[in-house]
N, C-alpha and C positions, 0 to 999 in steps of 0.2 A: 504493500500500500504506500509506504513512505517514498519509494523510488519514483512513483507516479505523481506524488503530491509535490515534491520539491521543484520540478520544472514549472509547475503551476504557480508556486510561491514566487519564483524568480520572475515569472511573467507579470505578476501583480506588482512586484517591486519595480520592474523596468517601466511599467506603465505609470507608476506613481512619480518616478523621478525623471522620466523622459530620457534625454541623451546622456552620454557619459559626463561625469564631473571632471572636466578638463580645468584643473584648478591651479591657482597661484597663491602662496602665502604672502600677504602684505606685511612688511615690517613696520612696527610702531616707531614713533619718533618722540624725542624729548620735547620738541616744540611743534606747534601746529604746522603741518607741511603744506605745500602748494598742491591742492587736490586736482588742479588741472593736469598734473602729471599722470593721472590715470589714463590719459590719452596714449601714453607710451605702453602702458600695461595692456591696452586693447590690441596692440600689435602682436601680442603673443597668441591671439585667437582663443584665449581662455574664455570660458563661460561662467566660471565660479571663482571667487576669491575667499580666502579665510582671513578673519580679523580676530586678533587676540585681545582678551582682557586679562588682568592680572590681579591675583590675591597673594598676600604675603604672610608667612608663618615665621615668627621671630624666634621661638624657642620650643623646647619639648613639652612645655606646659601651657603655651599660649594658644589662643584661637587664631582665626584668620582675619586679617585686615585688608580692606580694599577701599579705593577711592579716597585715600588719605592725603592730607596736605603735603605738598612737595613731590608728588608723583609726577612722572613724565605725563605729558599731554595725552599720549595714547593709552595710559594706564588709568585714566579717569573715565567716569561714566560719560561726561561730555565728549571727550576725545573719541572713545569707542563708538559713540552714537554718530559722530561726524564722519568717521571712517566708513561706517555702514551706509550712511546717506550718500556719500560720494560714490561708493561702489554701486549702489542702486541707481543713481543718476546716470551712471555709465553702463547700465544694463547688465551688470553682473549679478548672479545669484550669490548669496552669502552664507558661509559657514562661520558661526561664532564659536570661538574656542576659549573658554575660561581656564587659563593656566594658573597653577599654584607654584609659587617660588618659596623655597625653604631658605631662610636667611642665616640660620646658625651654621657655624663653620663645618665644612666637610660633609654636609648633608645634601641629599638629592631627593626630589619630590617622590620618587618611586619607593624610597626606603624609610622615610620618616615614620616614627613610631611613638605612641603615647603609652605610659605605663599604668595609668589609673583610669577607671571608668569616668571619674569626674572630668578629667582632662579630655577624654574622647568626646564626652557630651558637650563640652565647651567648644571644641572644634566643630562638631556637627551642627551646633546651633549657629555658629558664625558662618560656616560653609553654606548652610541652607540659605541664610540671608544673602550671601554673595551670589549664589546661583539663581535664586528666585528674583533678585533685583535685575540681573541681566536677562533672565527669561521674560520678565515683563517688558523690559526695554526692547528685546528682540521681537516680541509680539507687536508692539507699537510701531516698529519700523519694518515689519514684514520680512524678517530674517527667515531664510528658507530652511536652514538646518542649524542645530546647536548641539554642542557637546556638554555633558554634565561633569566633565573632568578631563584632565590631560596628564597622563603618566604618573598617576598616584596609586600604583598597584597594591602596595601594602595596605593602604587605607581601604581600597575597594575590596580586597580579600577579607580583611578582618571585620568589616562592618557592612556585610551584604544586606541585612535587613534595613539598615539606614538608607542605603542607596536605592533599594526597592521603593521605600517610602518617598525618597526624594524624587524619583522618576514620576511617581504618581502626582506629587505636588506640582512639579514642573508642567505636567500635561494639563493641569487645571488652569494654568495661566498662559500657556504657550501652545500654539496649534501646529507648529512646524515639525520637521523630522528631528528625532533625537538620536544621538550616538554617544560613545565614550571613546577617547583617544588613548589606546593602550600602547605602551612601549613595545617595540618590535620583539623583545625577548620575553614578554609576559602576556601576550594577548590570549593565550589559552587558559590563563588563571583567573580571568574575569568572570564572576559568577552570575552576572545579570544581562548577558547578551540578548537573551530571548525577550527581554522587556524593552528593548530598544529597536529602532527602525533599521539600522545598519551597523556593521562592525567597523569601527575606526581603528586603524593601526598607524602609528608613527614609524614608518618603514625605513630602518637603517641597517638592513641585513648586509653582510659582507658578500660581495659578488666575485671578487678576484683579488689576489695579492700581487698581481703583476703591475709594474709601473704604468704601462699602457696596454691594457688588455684588449682583446677583440670583442665585438658584440657577441659573436658565437660562443666564446669562452664564458662570458658572463651568463648568457642564457643557459648554457649547459650546467654551470655551477648552481644556478637558481632552481633547477628542477625539483630537488627535495623540498625547498622552501615553498615553491608553488604548489606542490602536492599537499603539503601540510595545510596551507591556507585554503585550498579548495575543500579539503575534508572538514575544516572548521566551518566554512561557509555552509556546506551541506548539512552538517550536524545541527547547526542552529537555525537553518532555513533563512539566513540573512546574507545579503551581499556585503562585500568587503570594499572599503575605501581606504586608500593610503592618505590619512589626514595630514601627514607630512611625508615627503620623500625628497631626497636630494643628495648631492655629492659635492665635496670641495673640489676645486679645480687644481689638483695637485697630483704628483706621482702617487700611485696606488690609490686613486680616487675611490675604487670599489672596495678597498680593505678598511674595515671598521669605520664606515662613514659617519657613525655616531660620535667619533672621537674628535670633537672640535678643539679641545684643549691641547691634545698631544701633537697636533699637526699644524699649529700656527706658523711654524717656520719651514714647512715642507716646500719642496721645489714646485713651482707653478707648472701645471700640465692641464691646459684647457681642453686638449684633445681627449684625455682620459675621462674628464667630466662628461663631455658630450657623448662618448661611447657608452658610459654607464646609463645615461638618460635613455638613449636609444634602446638599450637592452631591457630596461624596465618597461618601456612602451610596448616593445615587440613581445615581451613575455606575458603581460597582464591585460592590456587594454582590449584585446579581442575575446576575452573570456566572458561568458554570460554571468558568471558568479562574481565578477569584479565590476565595481561601479565607477571607479575613477580615482583620482588623487590630486594632491596639492603640492606643487613644487616649492621647496624651501630654498631661498626666500627672495623677496623682491622689495627694493627700496624705491620710494616714490621720487627721490631726487635722481632721476635716471642718468643724467649726464655725468654725475660724479660716482657712479656705482659700477663695480665690477671692472671689466677690461682685461687686456692681455697680460697684465702683470699682477693680477689679483688672484690669490689662491683660496678665497673664501667660498661659501656655499652659493652665493648668488650667481645665476646664469647670465646676468645682464652684461651686454656688450662682449659676449663670448660665443664660441661656436654652439654651446649648449642652448643658448637662447634661440638660435635658428632651428635646432633640432626640435625644440618645444613648439615653436610657432608653426613649423611645417607640419608636425604630427597633429597638433590640435586643429589645424586648418583642414586636414584630410579626414579627421575623425570627429568632427563636431556634430 
């Protein structure tokens, strides 16, 4: 019975979302940017953009703070709203991603932990306020999809009942699609996928350890990853979206693409970045269980971003940008 039901579920999901999510992640700024620069973003032929909001955890006993004084413009409710409005005015669909930043030394959002029930409850109370505030704003601004969290795997694992209740609360105020953005190495440990509309994964899987791999090598190395993702999609009856995917323009661009700290001084290799992008597109975009993804990342100040001597993630003014725009144009 199940094997006949799954294709039907995929058909419903495809109908609900329409075309593939050919997305770009828009970087936030300290000060209000020139939103007319969205015109450059349109040249990528993307049809979706992701916009990030941010909440901050100061210590192992504190709750979460957001929209506090002294935040970057893009970290305020006003700023996030303006980014969304600018995206909508340029005919992009929008995915809103509320990130959690852990500020105490040596911590990462996927690992933070509280030791007492009192502290967990304080976090949950403040996190609910954070998510519902942006869910209401998302509804007011006709945001198309929203995440209930980004790379907070330990929190999600330990507090499943809380997140199930949170999802229900969000659905009372927000009518768009809901997801969660799991880290690439922990997407199978999220206990509430069935309660969401699609599976979100921040995709930084290793593709190759060669300085400049071939597209064919990357595709071959990704086969086990692809099979595992397909099985996950089929098990939950949900399509998968790469809520982030990207590569630095450096030697070994496909090796540990998540390792942004360890490769800041790496040798620039824009060709390797472009090859990895092409391999991702060729491997996933034609699968019916795969809904699309969001390239990481794009700065609105286009003329000063990326370029031939830049080894960061942005594809701007590099061969990868042409790969993206060409592929999105053909597969829109």
